[in-house]
C-alpha positions as CSV (number, residue, x, y, z in Angstrom):
1,X,124.7,50.4,193.2
2,X,128.4,51.3,193.0
3,X,129.0,48.0,191.8
4,X,126.4,48.7,189.1
5,X,127.9,51.9,187.8
6,X,131.2,50.6,188.0
7,X,130.3,47.7,185.2
8,X,128.8,50.2,183.6
9,X,131.4,52.7,183.3
10,X,133.4,49.5,181.8
11,X,130.8,48.8,179.2
12,X,130.5,52.1,178.3
13,X,134.7,52.6,177.6
14,X,134.6,49.0,175.8
15,X,131.5,50.0,173.6
16,X,134.0,53.3,172.9
17,X,137.1,51.8,172.2
18,X,135.5,49.3,169.6
19,X,132.8,51.9,167.9
20,X,133.1,52.2,164.5
21,X,130.0,54.9,164.4
22,X,128.4,57.9,166.7
23,X,124.6,58.8,165.7
24,X,122.8,61.6,167.8
25,X,119.1,61.9,167.4
26,X,115.9,63.0,168.8
27,X,112.4,61.2,169.7
28,X,109.3,61.6,170.8
29,X,106.3,59.6,171.0
30,X,103.0,58.6,173.1
31,X,102.5,56.3,176.3
32,X,99.7,54.3,176.9
33,X,100.9,54.1,181.1
34,X,99.1,52.0,184.2
35,X,100.1,52.6,187.3
36,X,99.7,50.0,189.9
37,X,99.0,50.4,193.7
38,X,100.1,48.7,196.1
39,X,100.0,47.7,199.8
40,X,96.4,49.0,199.6
41,X,95.6,46.9,203.4
42,X,91.7,46.9,203.4
43,X,91.1,50.1,200.5
44,X,89.5,48.8,197.3
45,X,90.2,50.9,194.4
46,X,90.6,50.7,190.1
47,X,93.0,52.2,188.3
48,X,92.1,53.5,184.9
49,X,95.7,54.0,182.1
50,X,96.1,57.2,180.5
51,X,97.9,58.0,177.6
52,X,100.8,60.4,177.5
53,X,103.8,62.0,176.1
54,X,107.4,61.6,175.7
55,X,110.6,63.9,173.6
56,X,113.6,63.4,174.6
57,X,117.3,62.9,172.4
58,X,119.7,60.0,172.2
59,X,123.2,58.9,171.2
60,X,124.2,56.1,170.2
61,X,127.5,54.0,169.8
62,X,127.8,51.3,167.3
63,X,130.2,48.6,166.7
64,X,131.2,46.6,163.7
65,X,129.7,43.2,165.2
66,X,126.2,44.4,165.5
67,X,126.2,45.8,169.0
68,X,125.4,49.1,170.2
69,X,125.7,51.3,173.3
70,X,122.6,53.9,173.6
71,X,121.7,56.4,176.4
72,X,118.5,59.0,175.8
73,X,117.8,61.7,178.4
74,X,113.4,61.8,177.9
75,X,110.9,63.4,178.7
76,X,108.2,61.3,180.3
77,X,104.8,62.1,181.3
78,X,103.4,59.4,183.6
79,X,99.7,59.0,185.2
80,X,96.6,57.3,186.0
81,X,93.0,57.9,186.9
82,X,92.1,57.3,190.4
83,X,88.6,55.2,192.1
84,X,89.0,54.8,195.6
85,X,85.6,52.9,196.6
86,X,85.2,54.7,200.4
87,X,81.4,55.5,201.3
88,X,80.9,56.4,197.6
89,X,83.7,56.3,194.8
90,X,86.0,58.9,194.7
91,X,87.7,59.2,192.1
92,X,90.6,61.5,191.1
93,X,93.9,61.7,188.6
94,X,97.9,61.8,188.8
95,X,100.2,62.9,186.9
96,X,103.9,63.4,187.4
97,X,106.7,64.2,184.8
98,X,110.1,62.5,185.1
99,X,113.2,62.9,182.9
100,X,114.1,59.4,182.5
101,X,118.0,58.7,181.5
102,X,117.7,54.7,180.0
103,X,121.4,53.2,179.0
104,X,120.3,50.4,176.1
105,X,122.4,47.4,175.0
106,X,120.9,46.5,171.5
107,X,122.1,44.5,169.2
108,X,121.1,45.0,165.5
109,X,119.7,42.0,164.0
110,X,119.7,42.9,160.6
111,X,120.3,45.9,158.7
112,X,117.1,47.3,159.9
113,X,116.2,45.4,162.9
114,X,117.4,46.1,166.8
115,X,116.7,44.6,169.8
116,X,117.8,46.0,173.6
117,X,117.1,46.4,176.7
118,X,118.7,48.1,179.7
119,X,118.5,49.9,183.3
120,X,116.0,53.5,183.4
121,X,117.3,55.9,185.4
122,X,114.4,58.2,186.8
123,X,114.2,61.5,188.1
124,X,110.9,63.2,188.9
125,X,110.1,66.5,188.2
126,X,107.1,67.8,188.8
127,X,104.0,65.5,190.8
128,X,100.2,66.3,189.8
129,X,98.2,64.7,192.2
130,X,94.2,66.0,192.8
131,X,93.3,64.4,195.5
132,X,89.5,64.4,196.8
133,X,88.4,67.3,198.5
134,X,87.9,64.9,202.1
135,X,89.6,65.6,205.0
136,X,90.7,62.1,205.1
137,X,92.9,62.1,202.1
138,X,96.6,63.7,202.1
139,X,98.5,64.2,199.8
140,X,101.9,62.4,199.7
141,X,105.5,62.8,197.7
142,X,106.9,60.3,195.3
143,X,110.6,59.3,195.5
144,X,113.1,62.0,193.8
145,X,115.0,58.9,191.9
146,X,113.8,55.7,191.2
147,X,115.4,52.7,188.9
148,X,113.1,51.1,185.9
149,X,114.0,48.8,183.4
150,X,113.7,49.1,179.6
151,X,113.3,46.5,176.8
152,X,111.9,47.2,173.0
153,X,112.6,46.4,169.9
154,X,113.4,49.5,166.9
155,X,113.5,49.9,162.8
156,X,115.8,52.4,161.2
157,X,114.9,53.1,157.9
158,X,116.9,56.1,156.3
159,X,117.3,58.8,159.3
160,X,114.4,57.4,160.4
161,X,114.3,55.4,163.9
162,X,111.0,53.4,165.1
163,X,110.9,52.2,168.5
164,X,108.4,50.1,170.5
165,X,109.5,49.7,174.0
166,X,108.1,48.3,177.3
167,X,109.4,50.0,180.8
168,X,108.5,49.0,184.0
169,X,109.6,49.0,187.7
170,X,110.3,46.7,190.0
171,X,110.9,48.8,193.2
172,X,108.2,51.0,194.2
173,X,108.1,54.9,193.3
174,X,106.6,55.7,196.6
175,X,103.5,57.6,197.4
176,X,101.3,59.7,195.6
177,X,98.7,59.9,198.9
178,X,96.9,58.5,201.8
179,X,93.4,57.6,203.0
180,X,93.2,57.5,206.7
181,X,97.3,56.7,206.9
182,X,97.1,54.2,204.9
183,X,99.2,55.1,202.1
184,X,99.6,52.7,198.7
185,X,102.8,52.7,196.7
186,X,102.9,53.2,193.2
187,X,104.4,51.2,191.0
188,X,104.5,51.6,187.2
189,X,104.5,50.0,183.5
190,X,104.0,51.9,179.9
191,X,104.3,50.5,176.3
192,X,105.5,53.3,174.8
193,X,106.0,54.6,170.9
194,X,108.6,57.0,169.3
195,X,109.4,57.9,166.1
196,X,113.4,59.3,166.2
197,X,115.3,61.6,163.7
198,X,118.7,61.2,163.4
199,X,120.4,64.6,162.9
200,X,124.8,63.6,163.1
201,X,126.7,60.3,162.3
202,X,130.4,60.1,162.6
203,X,131.5,57.2,160.8
C-alpha cells in the first residue's frame, strides 16, 4: 500500500507539472448494484440487485497529449436484497453508504470521447442491514475502509460530462450478517451512469 501511495503521488506530481488545463465540476447519477455473498458454507442464498444513487464532485488535470488525472469524491449507496433459504425463505434488505474516492487516469481518444481506469478508495459512512427477527441471525459490521477498481468511458459535450463506469471489488468488504456463526463476506459489482457539469476551468 505504501508503494502504491508513493507511486500515486509521483503520478500526481507528473500530471501537475505537465497539466495545461484544470477543470472542476459536479456529478450525479444512478447505480445498478449487485452484491455477491462469499463463504456461504452450507447456506443457500439469492441476491437481488438494487438501483441506488450517487452524487459528488471531480477535479481533472489534463495534459496536451490527451492524458488526464481525475480524482473524485462521490457519495455512493450500495445495496441488495438477500434471500436466505433456511427452514423457509428469510428475506431482508441491506444498504450501505460510502464516500468513494476514485483516482482515475484517462486518455482522450477523440475530442469528446474518453477512456479511463483507476483505484477506488471506499470509506464506509453508514450501514443499514435489516436482518430477520430470528435469534440465529446476528448483525455484523462491514469494514470501515476498502479498495475497489473502476473502468469506464465518457463523453464531453460542451459543459456536460457523461460517464458510464464499471466498479468492482476484488477483496471482501466484510460481513453484514451472520447465521449460526456463519458470516458470509460481501463483494460488490456496480454499473454507474453519471451526468456531470463543468463549473470551472483554468487554461
